[in-house]
LUMMARBA-712444 format. One record per residue (C-alpha): x, y, z; residue in three letters. Coordinates in pm, 1 decimal. Layout:
<rs>
R         px         py         pz   code
R          X          Y          Z    ALA
...
</rs>
This chain:
<rs>
R         px         py         pz   code
R   -12614.7    -8271.4   -19036.1    UNK
R   -12607.2    -8319.0   -18659.0    UNK
R   -12606.4    -8678.1   -18542.6    UNK
R   -12890.6    -8807.7   -18324.1    UNK
R   -12856.5    -8828.8   -17946.5    UNK
R   -12913.3    -9138.4   -17735.1    UNK
R   -13092.4    -9067.6   -17405.8    UNK
R   -13047.8    -9350.0   -17153.5    UNK
R   -13294.0    -9358.3   -16864.3    UNK
R   -13104.6    -9490.6   -16562.5    UNK
R   -13267.0    -9321.3   -16263.5    UNK
R   -13505.6    -9600.1   -16159.4    UNK
R   -13473.3    -9723.0   -15805.8    UNK
R   -13444.8   -10087.9   -15912.0    UNK
R   -13657.2   -10198.1   -15615.1    UNK
R   -13750.3   -10537.0   -15760.3    UNK
R   -13390.6   -10614.8   -15853.0    UNK
R   -13246.8   -10499.6   -15522.6    UNK
R   -12935.7   -10309.2   -15636.5    UNK
R   -12800.2   -10072.7   -15901.3    UNK
R   -12883.5   -10302.2   -16191.5    UNK
R   -12789.9   -10019.5   -16432.7    UNK
R   -12419.5   -10093.4   -16370.6    UNK
R   -12441.5   -10468.1   -16303.8    UNK
R   -12176.3   -10666.4   -16490.2    UNK
R   -12293.1   -10912.1   -16758.3    UNK
R   -11993.4   -10907.8   -16997.0    UNK
R   -11663.9   -11097.3   -16960.1    UNK
R   -11472.2   -10777.6   -16875.6    UNK
R   -11728.8   -10615.7   -16647.9    UNK
R   -11950.4   -10469.1   -16919.8    UNK
R   -12306.7   -10374.8   -16825.1    UNK
R   -12607.3   -10371.5   -17056.7    UNK
R   -12550.2    -9995.9   -17090.4    UNK
R   -12206.9   -10065.7   -17242.1    UNK
R   -12359.9   -10274.6   -17519.3    UNK
R   -12626.0   -10011.6   -17587.8    UNK
R   -12361.5    -9739.2   -17618.9    UNK
R   -12143.1    -9962.1   -17837.5    UNK
R   -12435.0   -10036.1   -18073.0    UNK
R   -12536.8    -9670.0   -18079.5    UNK
R   -12187.5    -9556.6   -18179.9    UNK
R   -12176.5    -9821.4   -18452.1    UNK
R   -12520.8    -9715.0   -18578.4    UNK
R   -12422.2    -9346.4   -18606.0    UNK
R   -12537.7    -9170.4   -18290.1    UNK
R   -12323.5    -8870.5   -18195.3    UNK
R   -12394.6    -8815.9   -17826.0    UNK
R   -12512.2    -9008.5   -17519.5    UNK
R   -12699.8    -8841.1   -17233.6    UNK
R   -12769.6    -9036.5   -16915.3    UNK
R   -13051.8    -8966.4   -16671.7    UNK
R   -12938.1    -9078.6   -16326.0    UNK
R   -12999.9    -9009.2   -15959.2    UNK
R   -12756.2    -8785.9   -15776.2    UNK
R   -12699.5    -9066.0   -15521.8    UNK
R   -12524.5    -9288.5   -15778.9    UNK
R   -12319.9    -9017.1   -15950.2    UNK
R   -11978.2    -9118.9   -15815.3    UNK
R   -12025.9    -9491.8   -15887.3    UNK
R   -12168.8    -9411.8   -16228.3    UNK
R   -11875.6    -9191.9   -16329.9    UNK
R   -11611.1    -9431.5   -16199.3    UNK
R   -11758.5    -9755.2   -16335.3    UNK
R   -11913.7    -9644.5   -16666.2    UNK
R   -11823.7    -9306.3   -16810.7    UNK
R   -11450.9    -9370.8   -16794.3    UNK
R   -11497.1    -9667.8   -17027.9    UNK
R   -11628.4    -9483.7   -17332.5    UNK
R   -11618.6    -9107.5   -17273.3    UNK
R   -11331.1    -9089.7   -17522.7    UNK
R   -11540.1    -9277.7   -17783.1    UNK
R   -11848.0    -9050.3   -17794.6    UNK
R   -11966.8    -8718.6   -17650.0    UNK
R   -12127.5    -8791.3   -17311.3    UNK
R   -12316.0    -8601.2   -17042.7    UNK
R   -12563.9    -8673.5   -16766.3    UNK
R   -12852.4    -8508.2   -16584.7    UNK
R   -13018.9    -8581.5   -16252.6    UNK
R   -13378.0    -8694.3   -16214.7    UNK
R   -13485.5    -8587.9   -15867.5    UNK
R   -13826.8    -8557.3   -15708.6    UNK
R   -13805.9    -8181.8   -15660.7    UNK
R   -13761.9    -8101.7   -16030.3    UNK
R   -14120.1    -7988.3   -16078.9    UNK
R   -14295.7    -7704.4   -16261.9    UNK
R   -14333.3    -7379.4   -16072.4    UNK
R   -14609.5    -7391.4   -15814.7    UNK
R   -14580.8    -7762.8   -15730.0    UNK
R   -14417.5    -7920.7   -15424.2    UNK
R   -14311.5    -8278.1   -15353.9    UNK
R   -14555.0    -8454.9   -15117.5    UNK
R   -14397.9    -8580.1   -14794.9    UNK
R   -14482.6    -8944.2   -14876.0    UNK
R   -14332.7    -8942.0   -15228.2    UNK
R   -14031.8    -9172.2   -15284.8    UNK
R   -14065.0    -9304.9   -15642.3    UNK
R   -13939.1    -9104.0   -15941.1    UNK
R   -14207.1    -8925.1   -16141.8    UNK
R   -14172.8    -9160.9   -16439.3    UNK
R   -14004.8    -9198.2   -16776.6    UNK
R   -14176.5    -8901.2   -16943.9    UNK
R   -14053.7    -8680.6   -16657.3    UNK
R   -13702.5    -8822.0   -16715.6    UNK
R   -13717.2    -8700.5   -17075.6    UNK
R   -13851.9    -8360.4   -16972.7    UNK
R   -13565.1    -8284.9   -16733.5    UNK
R   -13304.5    -8368.0   -17002.7    UNK
R   -13410.5    -8086.0   -17235.5    UNK
R   -13104.6    -7866.8   -17177.4    UNK
R   -12869.3    -8156.1   -17262.4    UNK
R   -13048.8    -8286.9   -17574.6    UNK
R   -13028.1    -8059.6   -17877.9    UNK
R   -13082.9    -8300.8   -18168.4    UNK
R   -13345.9    -8563.0   -18256.7    UNK
R   -13303.5    -8844.2   -18008.3    UNK
R   -13380.9    -9199.5   -17907.1    UNK
R   -13486.3    -9274.2   -17549.1    UNK
R   -13416.0    -9618.3   -17400.8    UNK
R   -13407.9    -9796.8   -17066.3    UNK
R   -13066.4    -9854.7   -16909.4    UNK
R   -13141.6   -10214.1   -16813.1    UNK
R   -13282.6   -10338.0   -17146.2    UNK
R   -13074.6   -10485.2   -17429.1    UNK
R   -13212.8   -10378.7   -17768.5    UNK
R   -12959.3   -10501.9   -18024.4    UNK
R   -12766.5   -10332.1   -18306.5    UNK
R   -13045.1   -10366.8   -18563.0    UNK
R   -13280.3   -10164.2   -18344.4    UNK
R   -13025.4    -9882.2   -18307.8    UNK
R   -12953.3    -9887.2   -18681.2    UNK
R   -13322.6    -9860.6   -18772.2    UNK
R   -13372.8    -9586.8   -18515.8    UNK
R   -13076.4    -9383.0   -18636.7    UNK
R   -13193.2    -9410.8   -18998.1    UNK
R   -13537.7    -9282.6   -18903.6    UNK
R   -13405.2    -8993.5   -18694.2    UNK
R   -13171.7    -8886.8   -18973.8    UNK
R   -13418.0    -8915.0   -19262.6    UNK
R   -13783.8    -8935.9   -19163.7    UNK
R   -13860.6    -8762.8   -18835.6    UNK
R   -14012.7    -8416.1   -18816.2    UNK
R   -14190.6    -8206.7   -18554.2    UNK
R   -14498.1    -8431.7   -18562.9    UNK
R   -14351.0    -8763.4   -18684.2    UNK
R   -14200.1    -8983.8   -18411.4    UNK
R   -14124.4    -9356.5   -18398.4    UNK
R   -14082.0    -9662.8   -18180.1    UNK
R   -13926.3   -10007.3   -18209.9    UNK
R   -14187.6   -10279.2   -18160.2    UNK
R   -14122.6   -10619.6   -18002.3    UNK
R   -14330.8   -10936.1   -17978.6    UNK
R   -14457.9   -10973.2   -17624.2    UNK
R   -14365.0   -11342.0   -17603.9    UNK
R   -13997.8   -11250.0   -17649.9    UNK
R   -13991.7   -10992.7   -17370.3    UNK
R   -14106.1   -11174.5   -17056.0    UNK
R   -13914.2   -11265.1   -16743.4    UNK
R   -13933.0   -11614.7   -16599.5    UNK
R   -13905.1   -11470.1   -16249.0    UNK
R   -14199.4   -11233.8   -16208.1    UNK
R   -14429.0   -10978.3   -16369.7    UNK
R   -14315.1   -10711.3   -16615.7    UNK
R   -14453.5   -10379.0   -16741.2    UNK
R   -14514.9   -10338.3   -17114.4    UNK
R   -14679.2   -10083.7   -17340.8    UNK
R   -14927.4   -10288.7   -17545.3    UNK
R   -14969.5   -10142.1   -17894.0    UNK
R   -15249.1   -10114.9   -18148.1    UNK
R   -15112.0   -10048.2   -18497.9    UNK
R   -15298.6    -9930.2   -18809.2    UNK
R   -15255.9   -10089.5   -19157.6    UNK
R   -15000.0    -9821.4   -19253.4    UNK
R   -14768.7    -9908.9   -18966.0    UNK
R   -14858.5    -9620.4   -18736.1    UNK
R   -14936.8    -9652.1   -18369.6    UNK
R   -15305.5    -9610.8   -18288.6    UNK
R   -15274.5    -9642.3   -17912.5    UNK
R   -15043.6    -9777.6   -17646.2    UNK
R   -15166.7    -9900.4   -17309.7    UNK
R   -14923.7    -9947.0   -17022.2    UNK
R   -14988.0   -10277.9   -16845.0    UNK
R   -14779.1   -10321.3   -16532.0    UNK
R   -14832.7   -10685.1   -16428.3    UNK
R   -14777.4   -10921.2   -16722.6    UNK
R   -14653.4   -11278.2   -16681.5    UNK
R   -14666.7   -11622.6   -16839.0    UNK
R   -14892.2   -11850.0   -16635.8    UNK
R   -14988.9   -12209.9   -16717.6    UNK
R   -14874.9   -12166.6   -17076.4    UNK
R   -15066.5   -11842.3   -17128.4    UNK
R   -14965.1   -11477.4   -17111.3    UNK
R   -15188.9   -11286.0   -16873.2    UNK
R   -15211.4   -10928.1   -16755.5    UNK
R   -15366.5   -10854.2   -16417.9    UNK
R   -15489.6   -10497.9   -16373.9    UNK
R   -15733.0   -10387.5   -16103.1    UNK
R   -15789.9   -10752.1   -16005.8    UNK
R   -15901.6   -10838.4   -16360.8    UNK
R   -15710.6   -11093.0   -16571.5    UNK
R   -15675.2   -11047.5   -16950.2    UNK
R   -15515.4   -11298.3   -17190.7    UNK
R   -15257.5   -11170.2   -17441.5    UNK
R   -15093.0   -11343.8   -17739.4    UNK
R   -14720.9   -11404.3   -17791.1    UNK
R   -14736.2   -11193.6   -18110.1    UNK
R   -14882.7   -10887.0   -17937.2    UNK
R   -14662.2   -10589.2   -18030.1    UNK
R   -14532.2   -10403.4   -17727.2    UNK
R   -14311.9   -10107.5   -17655.9    UNK
R   -13987.6   -10176.4   -17472.6    UNK
R   -13936.2    -9802.0   -17429.1    UNK
R   -13722.0    -9751.1   -17737.9    UNK
R   -13870.8    -9431.1   -17875.9    UNK
R   -13751.5    -9183.2   -18136.3    UNK
R   -13844.2    -8816.3   -18092.8    UNK
R   -13789.8    -8475.2   -18242.0    UNK
R   -13699.9    -8210.9   -17982.5    UNK
R   -14054.6    -8075.6   -18025.2    UNK
R   -14158.8    -8344.7   -17775.1    UNK
R   -14019.0    -8142.7   -17483.5    UNK
R   -14291.3    -7880.5   -17514.7    UNK
R   -14559.2    -8148.9   -17522.1    UNK
R   -14425.2    -8310.1   -17204.8    UNK
R   -14401.3    -7984.5   -17010.3    UNK
R   -14764.3    -7907.0   -17082.6    UNK
R   -14896.1    -8252.7   -17003.2    UNK
R   -14681.0    -8317.5   -16698.6    UNK
R   -14845.6    -8027.8   -16518.6    UNK
R   -15184.1    -8180.1   -16596.9    UNK
R   -15058.9    -8515.5   -16467.0    UNK
R   -14956.3    -8352.9   -16139.8    UNK
R   -15292.7    -8182.2   -16105.0    UNK
R   -15463.0    -8521.9   -16107.5    UNK
R   -15199.7    -8744.8   -15943.6    UNK
R   -14968.0    -8551.4   -15714.6    UNK
R   -15134.7    -8704.9   -15409.1    UNK
R   -15075.9    -9061.3   -15529.8    UNK
R   -14727.9    -9169.1   -15409.7    UNK
R   -14704.3    -9443.5   -15674.8    UNK
R   -14834.2    -9256.4   -15980.0    UNK
R   -14580.6    -9215.3   -16263.0    UNK
R   -14604.3    -9036.1   -16596.7    UNK
R   -14491.4    -9295.0   -16851.9    UNK
R   -14368.3    -9232.6   -17206.7    UNK
R   -14643.0    -9460.2   -17350.6    UNK
R   -14903.5    -9249.3   -17169.1    UNK
R   -14759.2    -8932.9   -17324.4    UNK
R   -14749.7    -9089.5   -17671.1    UNK
R   -15107.5    -9212.2   -17642.5    UNK
R   -15218.8    -8861.6   -17547.1    UNK
R   -15036.8    -8703.8   -17842.8    UNK
R   -15187.9    -8951.6   -18087.4    UNK
R   -15538.6    -8906.6   -17946.7    UNK
R   -15504.3    -8528.2   -17974.4    UNK
R   -15375.2    -8550.6   -18332.9    UNK
R   -15054.4    -8370.6   -18234.8    UNK
R   -14813.0    -8645.0   -18345.4    UNK
R   -14790.2    -8970.0   -18539.3    UNK
R   -14568.2    -9257.2   -18430.0    UNK
R   -14425.6    -9500.0   -18683.8    UNK
R   -14374.1    -9853.8   -18558.3    UNK
R   -14046.3    -9957.1   -18719.7    UNK
R   -14031.0   -10297.0   -18886.3    UNK
R   -13739.6   -10460.7   -18708.4    UNK
R   -13649.9   -10815.2   -18604.2    UNK
R   -13433.8   -10692.6   -18315.7    UNK
R   -13375.2   -10924.0   -18022.7    UNK
R   -13436.1   -10813.4   -17664.8    UNK
R   -13346.0   -10919.5   -17313.8    UNK
R   -13332.2   -10738.7   -16983.6    UNK
R   -13272.7   -10755.4   -16611.6    UNK
R   -13590.3   -10697.7   -16415.1    UNK
R   -13515.9   -10940.9   -16131.8    UNK
R   -13185.8   -11062.4   -15989.1    UNK
R   -13251.7   -11407.7   -16131.9    UNK
R   -13251.5   -11259.8   -16485.5    UNK
R   -12879.9   -11184.1   -16463.8    UNK
R   -12755.1   -11532.0   -16553.7    UNK
R   -12972.3   -11542.8   -16865.2    UNK
R   -12831.1   -11204.4   -16970.7    UNK
R   -12473.8   -11327.3   -16919.8    UNK
R   -12543.5   -11633.2   -17136.9    UNK
R   -12703.5   -11420.7   -17410.0    UNK
R   -12404.8   -11187.4   -17431.9    UNK
R   -12161.1   -11481.7   -17431.4    UNK
R   -12349.3   -11633.6   -17726.7    UNK
R   -12333.6   -11306.1   -17920.2    UNK
R   -11960.8   -11275.8   -17855.7    UNK
R   -11914.1   -11630.5   -17982.6    UNK
R   -12103.4   -11538.6   -18302.2    UNK
R   -11873.1   -11239.2   -18353.5    UNK
R   -12137.5   -10974.7   -18289.3    UNK
R   -11923.0   -10815.8   -18017.7    UNK
R   -11554.1   -10829.2   -17928.1    UNK
R   -11479.1   -11013.1   -17605.1    UNK
R   -11338.4   -10694.3   -17451.6    UNK
R   -11586.3   -10433.3   -17568.0    UNK
R   -11380.6   -10116.8   -17515.8    UNK
R   -11024.8   -10246.1   -17565.0    UNK
</rs>
């Protein structure tokens, strides 16, 4: 049986953070969050890692990351660029942002040949999440059965600004009913609020959200190709519009073309959205090393 693939989305511009946060050091020997994700994935049983990056960071990416673990697991990378569009579409002159996380999955099709998990490069998910994901991809997925790892919203916020989260509705059998991408969530005066279109909505700490850790069969590529063209038809003139994975998943569920299992997992999470988040990430990794969850020198 072929082992699952881990697809790491690392092509974001990082505008809020202000640098290439995908390769920012948080470990005692220069390890980035990506290093810990790859380490946990190998331990959990993944057989290949594919990175989605921008061509502009290729040299830095190869020199600072791939050399660390390319002898530990099969690795490859693909480029997410603005001009990778379906036939008949052209990039508007005012477009600078990538086309979104669902587009990042779509352009990786030639490199991903097994069931796969898709994650963000700058989010730490934890070994338990990778273990649960690998188990599902090996034993339970099929062409219409996908999955996601759910997190409690209160455990996923930044103290330094707003965050984007896919807010989930889950049925009694543990399947996702819908996921709504909210892009401006923060804790304010002891409450969690989301501000969308100048309207404020209160959310609870226990609200289940997607942190973009999804498990897919390769059948998802066909779904994305079809729906990305529709997205462009309606949004190509909007320079900030992005086609998100949660949007894709919500469309598939609504159309009855896929079911998404929300995996029961107590995985911890932290991430680097803003530069000020880095020190908290360093402290979290140091605590895990002290507990024996990771060696001090990850790839020694």
